[in-house]
N, C-alpha and C positions, 0 to 999 in steps of 0.2 A: 368545860365551863362548870364551876362549882355552884353550890346552892346559894351562896351569898351573892355571887354575881348575877345569877338568875333573878334573885329577889330584887336586887337593885334595878335591873332592867324592867322588871314588872312594875315597880313603883314609878319609874320614869315614864313608862308607857301610859300608865293610868293618869299620871299628872298631865301629860300631853292631851289625853282624851278629854279631860275636864277643863283644862286651861284654854284650849283653842276656842270652844264655844263662849267661854267667859270673856275672852279677849275680844271676840267679834261683837258680843253684846255690848261691851263697854265702848267699842268704837262706834257702833250704831247710835248709842245714846249720846255720845259726844257730837256726832254729826247732826243729830236732830236738835240738840241744845245749841250748838254753834250757829245753826241756821236761824233759830228763833232769836238769838242774841245779836245777830249781825246788824250792821248799820242799815242795810237795805230793808230788811224785814221790819226793823223798829221804826224806820223813818217813812219809807214809801209804801210798804205793804201792811202797815199796822191795822188798817181797817178791812183787809181782805180775810176771807175765811180759808186758810190754808192748813192742810194737814200734811205733816212730813213723816214718812215711814221709811226707815232704813233697815236693810237686812244684808249683812256682810258687805256693806258699802254700796249696795244697789238701792237707790232712793226712788220712792214713788211719791209724787205730789198730787194730792186730790183736794177738791173744794172749789170755792167760787172766788173770782177776782174781778176787779172793776173793769179792766180792759185787757187787750192783747199785750200791751206793753208790760203790765204787771205780770202777766203769765210768763213772758220771756225773761223778765228781770229776776223772777223767782228761780227759774231754771238756771240761768247763768250764775247766780249767786251760789246756789247749792252745788252746782257742778265744779265750782272753784274751791270748795272746802277740802281740806286734807282728808284722805281716806275714801273719798267718793269715787266709785268706779263708773257709775252710769246714773242717769236720771230719766225716769219715765214720767213725763209731764202730762198728767191727766186733768189738769186744772181746767175749769170751765169759766167762760166769760159771762158776766151778768148782762142781761139784755141783748139787744141786737148789735152786731159788730158793724162798724162803718165799712162801706164798700171801698175797695182799693182805689186810690186816686181821687176820692171824694174830698170835699172841703173838710168834713169831719175827721177823716183819716189823716189829712195833712195837718190839721190843728193838733191832733194827738202827737204827731211826730215832732212838731215845733215845740210843744210844751215840754216834751221829754228832753229835747236837745238843750233847751235853756235851763232845765231843772238840774242837770248834772254839772254844768259849768259854774265854777266859783267866781269868775270875773264878771258875771252878769247877775242880775237880780230877777229871778222868776217870780218872786213874791210880789213885786211892785210893778210887774209888766203884764198888761192886758193884751191878749192876742185875738185878733179877728181874721177870719179867712173867708174870702169870696172869690170863686172862680180861679183859685190858685194864687191869688194876690193876698199877701199877709199885711195887715195893719197893726202896728205896735203903738200902744198908748200906756200912759202911766208915768212914773217918776224914776229918774236915775240920778246918781250922785255926781256924774261928770260927763263931759262931752265924749271922752274916750269910752266910757261905758255905753253911752248911747250908740256910738258908731260900731262898737264891738258886738252889741246885741243884734243890730241889723246885719252885720257881717255874718254872724253865726246862722241867723235865720235864712239868709240868702243861700247858704251852703247846704240847706236841708233839701234832700232830693224831692222834687215835685213842686217846689216854690217857684213861681213865675216872676214875682216882683215883690218888693217890700216897701210899704209906706211907713216911714219912721216918724211918728208923732209923739215920741217920747220927750218928756220935758226934764231938763236939767234943773234940779233943786238941791237945796242943802239939807235934804232929809237924812236922818240917821240911817246908816247902812243896816239892812235887816240882819237878824241873828243868823250867823252862819255856823259852821262846825269848827271854828278856830279853837284849838285846844282840846277838842274832842277826838278820842282815838277812833279811827275808822279801820275796821278789819280789812285784811288783804282781799278776802273773797268779795266783799262789797266794792272795793276799788276796782278789781278785775271786771266785775259785772258791769259797773257803770262805764268803764272804758270801752268794753265790747259793744255796748248799746250805743254809745256816742259815736264810735267809728262806723257803726252800721248806718246810722241816720244821716251822717254828714255826706253830702254828695262827693266831696273830694276824697273820701276814704271808704265809701260804701262797698266798692268792688275789691277792696284789699282782703287778702287771705292772711290775716294777722293772728299770731299766737301771742296771748297776753299772759304774763306771769308777774305776780306781785309778792314781794317779801319785805315785810316791815315798812311798807309804804314806798319802796323802791320798785318801779315798774320796768320790766324788760319786754321789749317787743321783738318778735321774730316773724319772718314771713318774707313776702316779695312785694315790691312796688314797681310800677311801670316808669316812675320818674323820681328824681330827687325831690320834686315838689310834693308828690304824694307821701313820700317818706317823712318830709318835714311837717306836713299837715298832721300826720299820725302822732308825731312827737308833741306838736303844739296842742292838739286836742287832749291828749293824755295828760299833759302837764297841768291842764286847767280843770282837772277833776279833784273834788274835795278828798283830802287825805293823801294825795300823791306828794312825795318828798322829792323824787327825782325820776327821770326817765332815761333808760338806756336803750337806744334804738339800734338793733342789730339786723334790721331788715335789709335785704339785698335788692339791687336794682336789676330788673330783667332786661 
């Protein structure tokens, strides 16, 4: 091996030594920036105090969030970003957390369920929970929206019954995200949370992938009905253009 060849190899080796850390640092910066600019962080987590730190794709989340839902939503969003290898969620919840199966705990789940569905209006719907019975009040734009809102709430795990006092009026539909680009990571996170909170899909082991608004579902369902519910709920999330369901029936 001549001197020139050795020199070239030395230069190449040096380039690799310096370029690998630089590439990793660039990836980490992109992950942190992408998380901050995601639809979920700008819309739902904007008032939370979340610090995102990435090192070689391993992300650590620290800070304070409003509730356990925000904690999970932050993790699911970051975990869905390109380049993320793992997420260490050290976020703390402000105040005391509602006990499992309490009315406060159920109220939190119902609010989140309606929040992510674009066919209903969480902004004009008031939710009250007592002894597992949910009462809905407020305005909706159609009878179909009124019935769908109650249907979604009934399917939240833990809800015993729904009193639907929603009133159909000709109110302008609240501002939605029509025309606004919603990133794939945010779509994936919202779908995962939605499938988790709905009784019909809470037990499903579903893998969710999103590319340019097109969602692909993998996993297993115990029936065709469960599989159909997964498609239906995913289709009703803001930003979703299409759903491809490749789940198998056990």
